[in-house]
N, C-alpha and C positions, 0 to 999 in steps of 0.2 A: 452311323448311329440313330439317324433319325427316319422313318420312312416318309417317303413320299411319293404319293401316287402320280403326279403330273408328269415326273422324271424317271418314273416307271415306263408311264405310256411312251414317252418319247424318245426313251432307249429301246424299246420295241420297235418304235416306227424307223428309227435309224440303223436297227440291226447291230445295235451294240450290246450282245449279250456278254461280254467278257467282264464287263462289269458288275452284272447281276449273281446275285446267290439265291438260292432256292432254302427256304425255311421249312422244316417239316415239323407239325405240330399232333401228328397222329398216324397210327399205322392199321388199316381196318380189314387189312388181309398179309398175308406173308407165306410165300412158297403156295400161294393159291388154296390158303388156308384160311378160312373165315372165321376174323375177329372180332367182329361187329358184336357180339354178344358179351365179349371180355370186358372185364371193368376198366375203364378210362386209364387211373393210375400202370395197371399192368401192361397196358398196348403201349403207353408212353415210355416204362422201364423198358419194353421190349426195342422201340424204336433206337431210343439213346444208345442202347449196349451195340447193336447195328450200326449206325454212326460211327462209334468209338472205335469199331475195329475196322471202318473202312478207310483207305487210305484216301481221300480225296481233301478237295478245299471248295467244292461248291455247296455240297449241302450240310445244312444246318439243324441244328435240335433247339426247337423252340421250347424254353424252360417256361417253368412256373414256379409260383409261390403256394403251399396250400393256406389256406386259409388269411387272415388279415385283410381281408377284401377291403373295407375302408381305408386304410393306411396305403394300401397298392392303388387305390384309384386317388387320393390326393397326391400321390408321388406322380401319377401320370398325368393330373393335370399343371402339376409345376414344371414339369418338362415340356407341355406343351402339348401332349399327344392327344387324338381322339377320344382314347378311353378305353375301357381295358372289357374282356370276355371272361366271363364268370362260368365255370362248369362244375356240375356236380360231381364228384371225383369215382364216383361208383358207376356210373353212365354208359350206356351203351352207344356205338355210332350209331347216328340214324343219318340219313338225307332230308335235307329241308329245315325248316326252324322246327324247335321244340324248346320245352320249360325247362331242361337240362342244362343249355348251353344260354346264355342270355348278356346280351352285346349294351355295355352301360356308357352312355357316350358322354364324354366331358363337354364337347362344343355340338352346337345345333347345326346338323347340315341336311340337307335336302336335295331336291330335285326339281328343276325350274327349266321350261323352255325359252330359247331366247328367240324374241320378237323383232329385234333391232340393235342399232348401236349408235352412239354419238361421236363424233369426230374427235380426232386425238390432238393435245394440246403440247405447246412448248417441244421438245426434244423427242416427245414420241411419236412413234411410227404405227399404220395400223388401224386403232380405234381406241375409243377413249374409254367408252364403258360399255358392257354389255347391258341392253334392254331384256329385263324378265318377266315371266308371267307363268300362272300358274290356270288349271283348267277347274272353275267354280261352276256347278251347275250347268254344264254343257258349253261354259262360253270360256273362253281368253280371258282373264283379270292381270293387269299389269301389278306388280310387286315389288318393283325396286329395280336397281341396278347394280352392277358389281364392277369395279374398276381395277381392284387389286388382287395379286397372284397370279399375274403373268409376266413370264422372261419374256425378251427378244424374240426365242424361235416360237416360242406359243404365240404371241402378237402376230408374226408373221402367217403360221400353219393358218389360225385361226381364221384372219383376215381373209386367205384365199377362200376356205369354205364358205364364208358371209357373202363374200362378192357373190359366188355361184347361186346365194338364197335370193340374192336382191330381188326387189318387188316394192310398185310403187303403192302397194295396198296396206293401210295400218291392221295389223291384226287385234290391237286393244286402244281404249279410249286413254287418253292421258290424263290424271288428277291434275287440277288447276296448278297446287303449290308445287312441283316438281319443276327444277331448277332450269329446264330447257325448256323450247317451244317445240311441239309436234312438227313443223315444215322444216326443222334443222336434222330431226331422226331421218337416219339410214335403217330403213325399212328391210326385213327379212323374211323370209316364210317360215312359220313356225316349223321347224323339222329338226334342229338340234338341240337336245337335253344335256344339260350342265348339272355339275353336282356342286352345289354353295355351303360354304361354311359362314354363319353369322353368328351374331350373339343375342338378337332377339328379334322379337315383332316390336315396331314402332307402335305408336296409338294411330297413327293415320293407315295403319295396314301394311307396311312398308317393312322392308328389311333394313337390319342395324348392324355395320360394321360388316358389309359381306365381304366375303372373300372366295376367289375362284379356286376349286379342285381339282376337279376334271371334264371331259367329255365324256357321258354315259352312252356309249355305243350299243349298249344292251338294253337303252330306253327307248321307248316312242311317247310321242304327245299323249298317247293312249293312257299311258301309266302316271301321268301327271294332273293328278286327281285332287284337289283341294278335300274332299269329303273322304281319302283315306289316310291324311295328315293327321297329326296329333295335334295340330295348330287348327281346327277349324275358325276360330275367331277370326284369324285373318282373311278368310274367304268375307266373314262379313264384316270386318272393317274396311275393306277395300269398297265392299258395295255402298258403304257408308260415305265413303270418301267423294265417291261419283256424284252421291245425291248434294252433299256440300257443293258441290264444284258444278253445280245445275245440270247434273247428265242425271238420265232416270237410269236405273239398271237396265232397264230392257233396252238401251243405245246401245249395249254393248252385241258385238257382232256374233251370233251362234257360230260354233264353228262350222257345221255342216253347210252354214251360207256364207262363207269368205270368198271374195271375187278371186283371191289367190287360188292357184292350183293346190290341191291336198299333197301332203307330204309323201304321199302312198298310194298306190292302186289298189282298193278292194279286190280279189277274185270272187267267181260264184262260191269259192270253197269259204268265205267269207274270212280269210287269211290276210294279215295285214302287212304288205312290204316295208319297211323302216328303211329309211335311207337309200330310197330305190335308185338314186343318181350315183351312188358309189361304183367306182370302177372295179371290175372283179378280176379281170385279166388284162396285166400291164402290156402297155403298148397296144391295147385295141382300146375300142369305146365298147365294147360291154361290160354293161352295168348290172348291179343287182337285180334290177327290174327285169332286165333282158334274160337274164338266168331263170327269173321267176317262169316270164312269159313262155320260154323254151320248152321248160317241163311241162306246162300246161299246153302248148301246143302238140307235143309228142305224145302225151301220156297215152292216146288211143293205143300206139303201138309199145308204150315203154310198160304200162302197170301191170299187164298179164305177168309180166317175168318178175314183179317187184313186190305186188301185194302180199299181205300173210306171207312174209317171209322174214327169219331174225335179219337183221340187218348191221352192217357195219357202214360209218359215213364217215367222209372226209370231210372234215370243216376247217375252213379258212378264213379266221374273221378278218385279216389283213389282205385278202384277197390272195388268188394264187401264187401271186409272187415274195407273200410273205409266210408266216411259219402256220401249218397245216398240220392235224392232228386225226387219226381216228377215233372213231369213238361208235362202240357197241351196246353199252350198258344206256337203259334208260335214265332219263332223269327230266324232271317237273317242269325244268327251266325249258324244254323242248318244245312246250306248248300243248295245249289240251286233243289236239287231232294224231300226236304220235302216241301210237299204243305201246302197251307193255306184255311181255311174258317172263315168266320165271323159270330159268332151265337152269340144269345142273350145271355146276362147274366141273372141270376135270379133275380138279385136286378134292372134290369134296365142297359141300355147300351146294347153294344155288344166288343166283344175282338176276335182276331184272334186265332183259334185252328188249331193246327195241326196235318195232317195226310199225308199218304203216297198212291203212286198211282202204285207202281211197287215195284220190288227188290231193285232199286237202293235208293228208300228213306230210305230201312229199314237198307241199310249199312252204306247209310250218317249218321243216327241215332248213328248206332255201333259206325261209327268214333268218334261222339261225345261222348264217353264211355257210351250208353245206354245198358242195361241188359235186362230190363223187357220191354214188350210193353202188354199196357190196352187199348183193343179198347172200344167204345161205343157200346149197343144193337143196333146202328141204322145207317144209311148211311149218308153220306156229303148230299145226294142229297134230303133225305127226314129226317133229323136229328129228328124231332118230332114224327116218327112214327117209332116203333121199331119194329125189324123183328126177335129178338131172347128175352129169360126172361133165368136169372141164378138164381139158388138156390144154395147158400153155405153151405153145412154141415160142419161146424167148429166145433171138438168136443173140451169139455170141460175136466178138468183133471180130470183122472180117466176111462176115454171112452176106451176102449178097441177097437184094430183095426176092429175084427170081427163085434162088436157091431155097429159101423160106416159103412161098408160094409150092415151089414143088414138093416139099416137106410137109406141108399142110395135105395137099391131097395126098401126100403117101401114107398120113395119119390115116385118113379117111376108106382109105381102100383099104387098110388091115384091118382098119373097124368094121370094115361092111364083110371081111373075113371071117369075122366072129359073130355075122350076123346082125350087125348094129350099124344103124342109121345114124348120122351124125350131121349138123350144121357149124357154119361157119360165121367166127366175129373177128372184127380187125379190134384191136385192144385200143384203140386210140393213143398206144404210146410205140412200140416196137416191133412187137409179135402179132401173133393172130391166135383164135383160142379155137378149139374143136369142140362141139357141145353135144352131149348122147344123153338123151332126153329118157329114162328108164322107169318102170311101174315101181311102185314103191313096194317093193318085196324085201329089200334084205337091208340091215343096218349097216352103219358107218364103217364097221373095221372090216365087212365082206365087200364094200365098195373101193374101201382103201387098199386092200389087197390085191384087188382086180387089176386098179389103174396102176401101181407101184411094178405087178407084175406085167402088164402093158407096155409101160416106158420101160422098163430092163429088157425085154425082148425086142422093142424096138433100138434100143442101143445097143445091143448082140447082134443084130442082123445088120446094122451101117453103123458099127462104132466109131468111124470119121466122121460122121453126121450128128449124131445125135448122143446128148450126154443124159442119163438120168439122176444123176446128182447136182446138187446144187454149187459145187466148187466152182469156183471162179477162175481156178489158177487153170483149168480144164478145159475153158469156155472157148478160148480162141479157134474161131473157124467152125464152130460147132451148134449147133442147138440142143438149148435145154429143156427136154419134154418135161415140163413141169405139170407132177400128176399131185402134188401136195396139197392142191385145194380141195381135195376130196376126202375130206375127213370130217369131224363134227367140228363147229365151230369157224372152220374155213371160209373162206366167201372169196368169189369172184366179181369184177365188176358187173352191174347190169348191162345189157343193151341199151343203148341212147342215152348213158350216163356220159355227162360231161368229163372232162379228167382237168386235175387241177396242174395243168401244164402250159407254157407258152402256146399262144394262137388260140385256147380253149379248144381244144379236138373231142371228139365224142368216139364211144367204144360202139360200133357199128355192125349190126349185124347183115349179111349179105347171101343173097343165095350164090351158090357154089360156080353158076355159070358167069358170075360178075368178078370172081376173083382174078380172073387172067387180065383184067380191065383196070385193076387197082394198082397204083403206084407206091404206095407207104401204108402202113397200118395206122398213121393219122392223116389219113387222106380226107376225113370229113370234118370239118370245124363245126361250128355252133350255125353259121348261116349257112353252108352248105346242108348241113342235116335239116335243116329247118325247110328247106327246097324240097328236101326227100320226103319228108313227111307230109308235105302239101302233096307231092304228084303219085306215091306209091298208092297204086290200088288194091294190092294184098300184102301180106305178110311177107319179106323176106324169107321167114323161116316157116314156111305155109306147111300147116300138118305135124308143127311141133309139139303144139298142146294135145292131140287128139292120139299122136302117136303110140302102140300099146308095144313095147319090147323088154325082154329080161337079159342081164347077164348070162353068159354061157358059163355052165360049169366048170371049173377048172382046179387043178391042183395047185397049189402056192409054188411049187418046185418045177411044173411045166414051162 
């Protein structure tokens, strides 16, 4: 009956989703119909009616009160809630901030960077309190400590992270009046950003009655700037404290000149990777920084297939072993170098889709926990004109690898009979992809019709080997020739893209001559792909980008 963000984070970390409920407060679309311009009360009424008729116990409707804002806020304060959100009842749905939806907080909350911790006392383990800082005029400034709001599990988890960030270099200068000496502090690299609730700012410029709320995994030290808060006096007060303590403000260490290693590495693309040490693939030493460095290293081979195409990406905030999700729509939170294009939706209306223009966009998406990249088979300048087709050979149970290789060559040969040259890619999972570049002469309906007809013909040709439908019941011992990726909005994994699977496999383009030496579709992991990228003398799909070919004319009944 009471929201607890820290408890939610722990439940997600532990995989304890059975105890969670999902509370819905709006309905921006339904059955592919855009509702964003419909008034808020009408959207909510429709949402409530949908949830009333659904037989489930996981989704809940977020109710509201019209009017009486001051009384509702007072009631929220009495219940020690964070605050309320007030919304104009006739407002449209917009992404991002607007004056139509206003958050009114009961408690002061803000984000701070952890610069150290004190030793635990008594029966407490892990640490006593976290030492906090803000960025003020380009330097870290001590603003106080927080010792409440932690349970045993959180103390244990945070202690491990703090120990991994240990350093001998102090990131801040402590005021003279703090109740502990600098030589008793365990200093850490300023990498961890936390959200803190506090009563007020004390006259010394330090936090009063601070309580820990959560770790802000989405925040970097660059986001923690005094000048962006509503309490600029705190930074000035902290300066005065240092002056009274006999320290000149200039003695604080500028962030750029600290001896301790920076928490992130800036690539040539000027994109900053936060939490670079975080393990992305469980059971390996592959970190978030390693993923960014990988995509930078293979970018000469990967970008030609990725740039200027609408994208779906697989994001895994907790790494490949946690919960992952597809994202195709653009959001401002993805970063300034991730581009957007407005495309028509299948059911009417339109929405902003994401794409990248260069390496900076790729790394920005990696910063937002992206592991996989799945581009359209068309470019943003002509999204309705495909320039490649993909046949995904997905082996069912009982299909041996040698049989899959033979089938992949068979698809190549049948396409050649139709006058089409093709290229092969290992999916990084179980199967292979046969990719056909085409001139941008037809629309998606024509492309889809050809691919369906081709897959059906292959299935009729060898019904004991191929199946052209996605029915799992008929997959044993056969290969699903997936042609469904050849439709508007459908995607296929990009060459050189990592897969969010055990061992960090990569979707790898290869030459047809190499196929016979391959032992599995996941043969290339991240390290092997890096070695391949460094030793390649020419593109495995040589001639792919310059090949001109058209689909043969055919009757859908042929």
